[in-house]
C-alpha positions as a Markdown table, in Angstrom:
| # | Residue | x | y | z |
|---|---|---|---|---|
| 1 | Met | -64.8 | -38.9 | -130.5 |
| 2 | Lys | -64.5 | -41.9 | -132.8 |
| 3 | Glu | -67.6 | -40.7 | -134.8 |
| 4 | Ser | -66.0 | -37.4 | -135.4 |
| 5 | Met | -62.7 | -38.9 | -136.4 |
| 6 | Ala | -64.5 | -41.3 | -138.7 |
| 7 | Lys | -66.3 | -38.4 | -140.3 |
| 8 | Arg | -63.0 | -36.5 | -140.7 |
| 9 | Phe | -61.3 | -39.6 | -142.1 |
| 10 | Cys | -64.0 | -40.2 | -144.8 |
| 11 | Gln | -64.0 | -36.6 | -145.8 |
| 12 | Cys | -60.2 | -36.6 | -146.1 |
| 13 | Ile | -60.4 | -39.7 | -148.4 |
| 14 | Lys | -63.0 | -38.0 | -150.7 |
| 15 | Lys | -60.8 | -34.7 | -151.0 |
| 16 | Val | -57.5 | -36.4 | -151.4 |
| 17 | Arg | -58.9 | -38.8 | -154.1 |
| 18 | Arg | -59.8 | -35.9 | -156.3 |
| 19 | Thr | -56.5 | -34.2 | -156.0 |
| 20 | Ile | -54.3 | -37.3 | -156.8 |
| 21 | Lys | -52.9 | -36.8 | -160.3 |
| 22 | Gly | -51.6 | -39.4 | -162.7 |
| 23 | Asn | -52.9 | -42.2 | -164.8 |
| 24 | Tyr | -54.1 | -44.4 | -162.0 |
| 25 | Lys | -57.2 | -46.7 | -161.8 |
| 26 | Lys | -59.9 | -45.8 | -159.4 |
| 27 | Gln | -59.0 | -48.4 | -156.8 |
| 28 | Gln | -55.3 | -47.2 | -156.9 |
| 29 | Lys | -56.4 | -43.6 | -156.3 |
| 30 | Glu | -58.6 | -44.6 | -153.3 |
| 31 | Ser | -55.8 | -46.8 | -151.7 |
| 32 | Arg | -53.3 | -43.9 | -152.1 |
| 33 | Ala | -55.8 | -41.5 | -150.6 |
| 34 | Ile | -56.5 | -43.9 | -147.7 |
| 35 | Ala | -52.7 | -44.1 | -146.9 |
| 36 | Ile | -52.3 | -40.4 | -146.9 |
| 37 | Cys | -55.4 | -39.9 | -144.6 |
| 38 | Val | -54.3 | -42.6 | -142.2 |
| 39 | Lys | -51.0 | -40.9 | -141.8 |
| 40 | Ser | -52.5 | -37.4 | -141.3 |
| 41 | Val | -55.7 | -38.1 | -139.4 |
| 42 | Ile | -55.2 | -41.3 | -137.4 |
| 43 | Gln | -51.5 | -41.7 | -136.8 |
| 44 | Thr | -51.1 | -38.1 | -135.6 |
| 45 | Arg | -53.3 | -39.2 | -132.7 |
| 46 | Gly | -51.2 | -42.2 | -131.9 |
| 47 | Lys | -53.5 | -44.9 | -133.3 |
| 48 | Thr | -53.5 | -47.2 | -136.3 |
| 49 | Leu | -56.3 | -48.2 | -138.6 |
| 50 | Lys | -57.9 | -51.6 | -138.0 |
| 51 | Lys | -61.3 | -51.4 | -140.0 |
| 52 | Phe | -63.4 | -48.6 | -141.5 |
| 53 | Ser | -66.5 | -48.0 | -143.6 |
| 54 | Cys | -67.7 | -44.7 | -145.2 |
| 55 | Gly | -71.3 | -44.6 | -145.9 |
| 56 | Lys | -74.4 | -43.0 | -144.4 |
| 57 | Ser | -72.9 | -43.4 | -140.9 |
| 58 | Pro | -69.1 | -43.6 | -141.1 |
| 59 | Lys | -67.5 | -46.2 | -138.8 |
| 60 | Leu | -63.9 | -46.4 | -137.7 |
| 61 | Thr | -62.1 | -49.0 | -135.6 |
| 62 | Thr | -58.7 | -48.2 | -134.4 |
| 63 | Gln | -56.0 | -49.8 | -132.3 |
| 64 | Arg | -52.7 | -48.7 | -130.6 |
| 65 | Pro | -49.7 | -48.9 | -132.8 |
| 66 | Lys | -47.5 | -52.0 | -132.4 |
| 67 | Tyr | -43.9 | -51.1 | -131.7 |
């Protein structure tokens, strides 16, 4: 399950990064895309982001939210 969620998360970042409008630097666009995808992909499943990497094999480490 984590592999599919990692793949979905990385694809979301790539898609959202292209759609962000405005005069932002590349790093700012990516950080905004990460925030949007964390909210839509990970937090809807009741988890929070701990660590991730998008590359040949996407990896994602999550944890339960702290209340």
